[in-house]
N, C-alpha and C positions, 0 to 999 in steps of 0.2 A: 704899825702896817694896819692900814685899811685891808677888811675881810669882804670879799665878796664869795656871791655863791657858785662852787661850782656847778657845773651845766646839767653833768648828768647824772642821778643817783643809781648806785649799783643796786641789782634785788638781792635783797636779803633779808631774812627776818628780824626784827628791832633786835637792841643787844640792852643787855643788863649792866649796869658797871660798880663795882664800889671799889671807891678808889681815898682814897688818902690826897691830899690837894698837895701842890707842890709850889706857893708861895713860901713856904720857908727855908728853901733850898737855897743856897748862898749861888749869887749870880745870876738870878732868873730876874728878869723883869716883874715889873707889878705885874699882877693880872689884869686884864682891860675888863670894864664893867659888859655884863651879860649883852645889853643892849648892842654893845660894838660887835660883838663874836657874830661871825657866820654858822649858819647850821654845824653840825658834824656831819657832814657825808660820809665817812669813813672810819673806821674803828681805828686801821692802819694804814701810816703812807709808807712805804719802802723804797728810800732814793737809792736807784742803780738796783740791774735786770742782771748780774751777772751770779754765779752758780748758786752763792751763798742769799741773795734777793730773791731767786726764783724760788727758791728750798724755803725759803722762810716763809713765803707768800702761802705757798701751796699747803706746810704745816699750819696755818692759821685758818686757812680757808676748812681742813678737815674738823675745824671746828665751827663754822659759819661767821667765824670776822669776816668782817668785809673791808678787803685790802685794795689798796690802789699802788703799782708796782710805777716806779719815775727812773725810765731811764732817757740820759741826755744824748747817748749816740741817735741817731734815725735809722740805721741799719746795723745788723751784728756784724763785730768784727769779721774780716774777709779773711783772712789769713791763717793755713790750717797748722798752731800747733797742737803735738801731741802733749797729755796730760794723762798722768797716772792715778788710776783709782785706788786707793787701799785697802786693805780687809774691812777695817773700820766702817770707811764709808760703803763699801760694797753692802755691807750687812744692812746697812740704814737704809738701802735703794729697795733687798729684799724684804724690809717691814711695811714698805711702804708698796709694794708687788709694784716696783720699778724694775728690779735689776735685768729680769727676761729684755723689757725693751730696751735697755740703756746696752745688754753683753752683746744683742745682736750686732750693733753697733761699731764695739773695741774688737779688739784682740786681745786674748790674756797671754802671758805670759809667767813663767813662774815666780815665786818672791824667792829676793835674795838679792843680794848685790846693793841693797840701798842704805848703808850705811858708809857713808864718804867713797860707794863706790867701790868699796871693797869687793872683788869677784866672791864670794863666799855663798854655796847653795844654803836655804831655808832650813831649818831645823826639821826635824820629821815630827809630827801629829802638832802641829801648832791648833793653837784653841782657837778654831775658825771652821765653818763648813764653805768660806768661799778663801782659802790659802793660794789666791795667787792674785798679782796687778794685772788690773784693765787698762792696756793703753787705748786713748780715745781722744779722738779732734776736739779741743775745747768749743770749738761754737758746734757743734754736736750734741754736745752732754747740756752746754746751757741750754740751747735748744728743745729739747727733750725736757730739761726740766721747765724752762717757759712753757711749752704746750701743757704739761704732768699742772701749773698753778693755774692757766685757763681754763685748763678743763673741769676744773676745782671751783671757777667762777673768780677768778683774782683778775682782775681790769690792769692790763699793760698799756703806758702811755709811752712811745720813744718821741724823743726830739723835744724833750722835760727834762732842762736843768734846774733844780733846786739852786738857788742865788739868797734866799734869806729865811728865817723861820721865828716862831715867838711862840712860847707856850705861855700857858698859864694854869688855871687848874682844873679846867674841863678838860684841853685837848691842847695842838697845835696846830697854827696858821702857819702853813708855808708859803709860798712865794718863790713863783717857774719865773726865769729869762722871760719878757718881752723878746717878742718876734718885732716890733716897730722900732720907732727912732730912740738913739740914745735916751738914757734917762726917763725913760717912759717904764713904769713899773708894769709888771705881768703878772699874768695869774696867778688868784690866789687859791688853797683850796685848805681843806682844814680837816684834820681827824685828833681821835685819841692818845695817839701815840704816834710820830716818826721814828724810825729804826735808819741809820745809817747802813746801808752796803756799800760806799760807792767811792772804794779802792783805799790805795793805800794813800794817796793826795786828798781824800776825805773834805769836799765842804762841807758838809755837814757836822764832821768832826772838828773844823778850823772854826766853822760858825758858831757850837758849844763852850769852846775854850776850852776843852780837854787835850791836856796836853801828852805830847809825843816823844818823849825822853828814848833815849838811845844812839845808837853810832851813825854815822854817814858810809855811802859808801867808800871801800876804801879800794876798791878794784873793781871792774866790768868785765862784762862778756859781752859777744857780739853773737846771736845766736838767729838764723835764719834759715831756707830753704831754696836752693838753687840749680842750677844746672851747673856739670864739671866738664870737662875736655880731654882727659884721659882715663884709661881703662879702670875699670876695679880692682885689680888685682896692683895695680900702687899705690892707687888711694890704702888699702886697706895696709900692706905693709909700711907704709909711711906714720900710719895712725896708731899702729902695735909699738913701733918704736918711739914716738914721741907720749905715748898714754907710760911710759916707762916710770915717764918721771912727771908728767905735767894731764891730773886726769879731766883738765876744763878744756882738754881737746880734744874735737871729735868730728869725721864724717860721716852719716849713719846714710845708707841708699835707700833711696824711699821708692825706686822703680823707675823706668825708663831715664836714666841717666840723671836722674833727680836725689838732690842730697840735701840731708839736713846740717846746716853747719852751724858748730860751736867752739869758738876759740877764744880766747882770750884778747881783750882788746886794749889798745895803748895806755891808755890812763883813763881818766874819772873825766867826763863832761857832762854835760849839761843833758838828760835822758829827756827832755823833753824835743830833743833834735834827733830824728832815728838816724841808724849810719845806712852809709851809700854801700852799695858793690865796692867801689874802691878799699874800703875800710877794710874789708875781709880780706883781698885780695892783696893787699900792703902786710896785713897781721899773718898768713898764712905764706906770705913770703920770709918775713923774720923770723918763724918759726919753723916752718917747714921745709923752707928752699923752696919752696915752689908754691904756687896760688891754683892748681891742679886746673886751671883753663876756666877756672869758674864766670858764670856766665845767665843769664835769661834770670835776676832773682821773682820767685815768687811771691815773699815775705821778708824782712830783714827789722830786726829788734834787739836791742840792748836790755842787757838788766844787772843791778849791781847786787852786793851784798851789804846794804844797809840794812839795820836790824833795830826796829823800836815798837814799842807794846805803849797803846793808850794808858795812861795814868787811870781811868776808870771808863767803865764800858756804859754806864746807866748816870743821866741827869738829869733827874725828874723822870717826863714825858718822852726822853727823847736815847735813843741806847744806838751800840755800836756795835758791829757781828762783821766778821771777815776781814779783810784786808786795812777796810776802815779803823780798826781797832790793834792791828798788829801786820807786821812788814819784817819779813824775812831773803836770807837768800832762797834759791828754790832748790839746793841741793839736800835729796832723800825724798823728792816731790812730795813735801805735807802741806803748801799751801793751801789750794782749790780743796784738799780734804780738812782742814780746820779751819776755814773757812763753810763746809756746808754740815761739820759736826757741830759747829756754833749755833748756828741756825737749826739742827734738830733739837738743842738743847734749849732756846729759848723760847722755838714756836709754842710748844705746850703753855708755857707759862704765861707767857705774853695773851693766848686765849684763854688761861683761865683766868686771867687779872681782868678781861675784858668782860668777861661770860660772867662774872662774879661769887665766883665760887673760889679762889685763890686766898689762903693763909696769906697772913700776915706779910707774909718776907720771900714770900714765893720767888719773886720777881727777883730780889736781892741775889737768892742764890746761881742765877745765869752768870754774876761776874764773878762769884766769890766759887764757883769749879769752872767755869772757862779760861778767867783771866789765867791761872798757874799751870793751866796746860799750856795755853801759849806763851806763858817764861819758861816750862820746858823744852818749847820745840823751837824758841830762839836761841836757848841755852846749847841744843845738841846741833843745830845750823853753825851756828860760832863754833865748836868743835869740829866738825868736816868740814868748815872753810880753810881751818889751821890744818888739817891734815889734806887738802889738796895743796898747799905749799909746795913749792919745790927746794925751799930750802933744807938745808940736811936735818937741821935739829926736826922739824916737823916731818919732814922722812922717813925718819929713824923712829919716832911713834908710831907715823904708818905702818911703818916692819911689825913693830910690836903687838901693836895692837890685830894687824894680820895673824898673826902667830897664835894669839888669843882666844880670837872667833873661832880658833878650832874647837876650844871647851862649848858645846853644848849649851850652857846654861850662860856664857858670853854672848853669842850670835841670837840666841832664844829671845835673851833679853833685850839688845839694839832691835831687832826684827819687830817686837811687839812694840816697844817704844816709837819706829818712824809709822809705824802701822795704826798707831793706837789701839790695840786692842788688848792693851796692861795698863790703861788708863783705869784709877780706883777713887770715885769721890770721896772724899771724907765726909758720911755719914755718922760718923761717933763709932761706938765701940762694937764688933761684933763678928761673928764669920769674916773669912780674907774674900769670900763671895761678895759679901756687902760693899753696895758701892761701884761695885764692876758690871759692865755688859754681861747679857748671859747670849752665851751662844744658842744658833738657830736648831735646838735639839726634835729631839721628837717626839711627839703626844700624840695621843689615839686619835685626833683629827688632822694627824698629815703632820706639818711641819709647825713652830712655835710663832715664826714669823710671817707666816700667813694669818695668825691672830692677832697682828699689829698694826694692819693697812688701815683701820679706823684710826691711830693716834690716839688712843685710850691708853688706861693703865689697863692690867692684866693682871688676876688674880689667880693665880693656880696651887693647888690643891688637891697632894697624895693622899689625906687623911679623909677625905670626904664630909668634913667635920664644918668646914671655914664657909665663909660667908660677908660677901663684899655690901648686904645690906643696904642702908642707906648712901652707898657709894658707888648704888650698882648704874647710876644714868652718867658716871666718868669713868668706873670701872669694869671693865668683861670678867667673869667668870668661867674655872676650868677647874674641873672637878678627875683628876687622873689617874689614879695609883697607878698606872704604867709608866707614868713619863718617867725620860732616862735625868734625875738627879739622884742625889740622894741624900736630898731633905726634905719637911714631911710635908713645906709647903714655902712660897714666895710671892715678893708682891714685884712683880714691875710696875715703872713708870713708861711712860708714854716714850721716851726716848731708849727703851731697852734697859736701863740701868735697875740694878736689884736694891728693891728700897728698904725689905725686910726679908729675917726667915725666920721662921717659928712656925709654933702649932696650938698657940694661944691666942685665942678671940679677942680677949681683952687688950692684949700686946698688939695684935693686927688693927683694934680698929683706933687706938693711940695714933698708929704711923699711917690709917688712912686720913683720919686727920691732921697731920704733918704736913704729906703731898698733896690731899685731896678735899681740903679745907672741910669744914662742917657736914654733917649727912644731911639728905635731903629728910623734911618735915614728909 
């Protein structure tokens, strides 16, 4: 690829980087000579400005990383699809001071009924200060996260599709789609790293040659928003009757005669072709015996139950996050949450690599930690889809699980799994809290999450004898003997997971080095 210079340089202080070369990574092209390379105008280019891409851009900007986000769509999506933010995602928003802003645009509903839509209330005393679901229009959450990123200094360019890239031992040259005649090369931009947050059909993943094994769709579901021509009482009675055996069928009122309609499709088709209103009407008649007089659709879409997981999340200087790394059915509402949590895990690690203080293996822990989480989500959505089947066997299992969820331990386990508050990363042997996220506890300065807005680590010391020492440029310190903890001290990573527990300074220093590199001289 020829490398032309990008026309506008973002304002940011210079960065330093301590990277190993990527020239020995299998499958990568030979590095171009230094004379043929364009200047590194950005530290990170992100393909895709959905929730994962926007969240990642903001996390990087907290550490003064120069970020360019490329979004192929010229305008945000116009249809209003409601998505749900689960407990862990709400906690992450609180950690960055975003929750109040986001919550003002959403609607809270009680936690519970997530797993396979089995209607059970959440158990009492869930380990979160945000034990609810926040329903919010998807365009709104994307807009709020994008605004957050741009306010921090990220650049977002719409109408820019990535069509090719080439990486070498210093960076990645990204080619954009041309706007002129066919065959004409598009603009090229260059950065230290490229992250594909460009969805399930990710161009970045395909160009990278990363396998995406799994199962294709066996069933499809139509979903849309439209007006109806019959009374609400008639609709409610029919929906109640059908949902006794088919949990994929629903009509939910959105006000003024408008309903959100979800109905099983007649078969699996090319998802590149959106459904039309008559597809909905036919399936409503086939399942409910009436089409409810549906008309005037606002938006129509379809989704399948394809389940796939990228074989690798990183090849050299190119990484994958969000739907580019994993796809699964939407049952349980985990997809958007999983992508945002990927970005939260990756952001501070990639920033550390670019800023020059990352331990040698830190960036590799992104895949080591997040890919098993995605595997678990894929498995639980597979299980949930089986429980949605109308066949006698799955229905019998569903009835049995419904009974088992009356046991608090079973119900709690499933809701913690769906909402991601039960995740424990493998940090080695230690107390059960090690590797888990810490809830928003009370501290003398207010709330713990209020201390994490800058995206730095935090040493919480109840003994008042510990110190962050040479890591104080990366790790904040709070001495608080009154903190609502039953341990003497702990070290939090920027993503809120507990990296160390104890009261021994020498042991602490070893863990500070493990996660935050060498101390400043």
